C-alpha positions as CSV (number, residue, x, y, z in Angstrom):
1,M,-0.1,-0.2,0.1
2,T,2.7,2.4,0.8
3,I,4.1,1.7,-2.9
4,G,1.1,2.5,-4.0
5,L,0.6,5.9,-2.5
6,K,4.0,6.8,-3.3
7,V,3.8,6.2,-6.9
8,G,0.3,7.8,-6.9
9,A,2.0,10.9,-5.1
10,A,4.7,11.2,-7.7
11,A,2.7,10.9,-10.4
12,L,0.5,14.0,-9.0
13,V,3.8,16.0,-8.7
14,A,4.5,15.0,-12.1
15,C,1.2,16.3,-13.3
16,M,1.4,19.5,-11.5
17,L,5.0,20.0,-13.1
18,G,4.1,19.1,-16.6
19,L,6.6,16.2,-16.6
20,A,6.0,14.1,-19.7
21,S,8.0,11.1,-18.4
22,F,4.5,10.3,-16.2
23,G,2.2,10.8,-19.3
24,Y,0.8,14.2,-18.0
25,S,1.3,17.7,-18.3
26,A,-0.9,21.1,-17.7
27,D,-2.3,20.8,-21.0
28,N,-4.0,17.4,-20.7
29,V,-5.3,18.1,-16.7
30,S,-9.2,19.5,-16.9
31,A,-10.2,22.3,-14.6
32,A,-11.8,19.4,-12.4
33,E,-9.2,17.4,-12.2
34,L,-7.2,20.2,-11.0
35,V,-9.6,21.1,-8.3
36,K,-9.9,17.4,-7.7
37,F,-5.5,17.4,-7.2
38,A,-5.7,20.5,-5.3
39,E,-7.9,18.3,-2.5
40,A,-5.2,16.3,-2.5
41,G,-2.6,19.2,-2.0
42,R,-0.9,20.1,1.4
43,P,-2.0,23.3,2.9
44,A,0.2,26.4,2.5
45,P,2.0,27.5,5.5
46,N,1.4,31.2,6.6
47,F,3.7,33.7,6.2
48,V,5.5,33.8,9.5
49,G,8.6,35.7,11.0
50,I,8.2,38.6,8.5
51,N,10.5,41.7,8.7
52,N,9.0,43.9,6.8
53,W,6.3,43.6,4.0
54,L,6.9,46.2,0.8
55,N,4.4,47.1,-1.1
56,S,1.6,46.0,1.1
57,G,0.7,45.9,5.0
58,P,0.8,42.0,6.3
59,L,-0.7,39.3,4.5
60,N,-2.1,36.4,6.0
61,I,-2.6,33.1,3.9
62,T,-6.0,32.5,5.5
63,D,-7.1,35.9,4.4
64,L,-6.3,35.2,0.6
65,R,-8.7,32.1,0.5
66,G,-10.4,32.7,-2.3
67,K,-7.7,33.5,-4.3
68,V,-4.9,31.9,-6.4
69,V,-1.7,32.9,-4.9
70,L,1.7,32.3,-6.8
71,V,4.3,32.6,-3.9
72,D,8.0,33.7,-5.4
73,F,10.7,32.6,-3.1
74,W,13.9,34.5,-4.5
75,T,16.6,36.8,-3.4
76,Y,18.2,39.9,-5.2
77,G,21.6,39.0,-6.0
78,C,21.1,35.4,-7.3
79,I,21.2,35.4,-11.4
80,N,18.5,32.7,-11.6
81,C,16.0,34.7,-9.5
82,V,16.6,37.9,-11.8
83,N,15.9,35.9,-14.7
84,T,12.2,34.5,-13.5
85,L,11.2,37.9,-12.2
86,P,10.0,39.4,-15.5
87,H,7.8,36.4,-15.5
88,V,6.7,36.7,-12.3
89,T,5.7,40.2,-13.1
90,R,4.0,39.5,-16.3
91,L,1.9,36.8,-14.6
92,Y,0.8,39.4,-11.8
93,Q,0.0,41.9,-14.7
94,A,-1.9,39.1,-16.8
95,Y,-3.6,37.9,-13.9
96,R,-4.0,40.1,-10.8
97,D,-7.3,41.3,-11.9
98,K,-8.9,38.1,-12.5
99,G,-8.3,36.8,-9.1
100,L,-4.3,36.2,-9.1
101,V,-2.1,37.5,-5.8
102,V,1.3,37.3,-6.4
103,I,3.7,37.2,-3.3
104,G,7.6,37.5,-3.2
105,V,9.4,36.2,-0.2
106,H,12.6,37.9,-0.5
107,T,15.1,35.8,1.4
108,P,18.4,36.9,1.6
109,E,21.4,34.3,0.8
110,F,24.3,36.9,1.5
111,P,24.2,39.4,4.6
112,F,24.4,42.6,2.3
113,E,20.5,40.8,1.0
114,K,19.3,41.9,4.5
115,A,18.8,45.6,4.0
116,T,15.7,46.6,3.5
117,G,16.6,49.6,1.4
118,N,18.9,46.9,-0.8
119,V,15.5,45.2,-1.5
120,Q,13.3,48.2,-2.4
121,A,16.2,49.4,-4.5
122,A,15.8,46.1,-6.3
123,L,12.1,45.9,-6.2
124,K,12.3,49.6,-8.4
125,R,15.1,48.3,-10.4
126,H,12.7,45.4,-11.5
127,G,9.8,46.9,-11.7
128,I,7.9,44.9,-8.4
129,T,5.1,46.5,-7.5
130,Y,3.5,43.2,-6.2
131,P,3.5,42.4,-2.2
132,V,6.9,41.4,-0.5
133,A,8.0,39.7,2.4
134,Q,11.0,40.1,3.7
135,D,11.8,36.8,5.5
136,N,15.5,37.5,6.7
137,E,15.3,34.6,9.2
138,Y,14.2,32.1,6.7
139,A,11.1,31.7,8.9
140,T,8.5,30.9,6.0
141,W,11.2,29.8,3.8
142,N,11.5,26.8,6.5
143,A,7.5,26.8,7.0
144,Y,7.2,25.8,2.9
145,H,10.2,23.7,3.4
146,N,11.6,25.2,0.4
147,Q,15.4,24.8,-0.2
148,Y,16.0,26.7,-3.5
149,W,16.2,30.3,-5.0
150,P,14.0,30.8,-7.0
151,A,11.1,28.5,-6.0
152,Q,7.4,29.4,-7.4
153,Y,4.3,27.6,-5.0
154,I,1.1,28.3,-6.6
155,V,-1.7,28.0,-4.0
156,D,-5.5,27.3,-5.1
157,Q,-8.6,28.9,-3.9
158,N,-8.7,26.5,-0.9
159,G,-5.1,27.1,0.6
160,K,-3.6,23.8,-0.8
161,I,-0.4,24.0,-2.8
162,V,-1.1,22.5,-6.2
163,F,2.4,23.4,-7.9
164,E,6.1,23.6,-6.6
165,H,9.0,24.5,-9.4
166,A,12.5,25.2,-8.0
167,G,15.1,27.1,-10.9
168,E,14.3,29.0,-14.0
169,G,11.9,27.7,-16.2
170,Q,8.2,25.8,-16.4
171,Y,6.7,29.6,-17.2
172,D,3.8,27.8,-19.6
173,A,2.8,25.3,-16.7
174,M,2.6,28.0,-14.4
175,E,0.7,30.1,-16.7
176,R,-1.6,27.0,-17.5
177,T,-2.1,26.3,-13.6
178,I,-3.0,29.9,-12.8
179,Q,-5.4,29.8,-15.7
180,K,-7.4,26.4,-14.7
181,L,-7.5,27.3,-11.3
182,L,-8.7,31.0,-12.2
183,N,-11.4,29.2,-14.7
184,A,-12.1,26.5,-12.1
185,N,-14.3,28.8,-10.3
186,G,-16.1,30.7,-13.4
């Protein structure tokens, strides 16, 4: 029974990430199936231990129920993170009026990245207007069991994580997942 559960979980993760090796992709998963998969997802942790909120007041994952939430872990000194920012910003601009909330979680890799002024300058430089949580002590990072810069988590309207990705890429899969979640509720 345990082996079956592990294989099922692997297939679910593969589906959410669009891994063709399991025969799944975001293209061939209906909105109803995505909702069913979301029911099996783990609850999204709250934003804890945040030093500062930039571009907004403090946010709570529970208060975001009913919205699709893209949580983006990044740091301004990471080139891979910088390469993802235009894609995340584009998703925010395209879907914010349709129910998408993007929250950047800036978790520093180096001590100089902890300075709020440096983070604010990076937000301006990259045209980031969505909320950004400054997670200097890695509290939210640890709550998500995150290990990578950059990393994206998509949370459905019920507060469950339905998509996880580390690194660059998977932009089309993220967008299709967001679209399907937004369309699932009409």
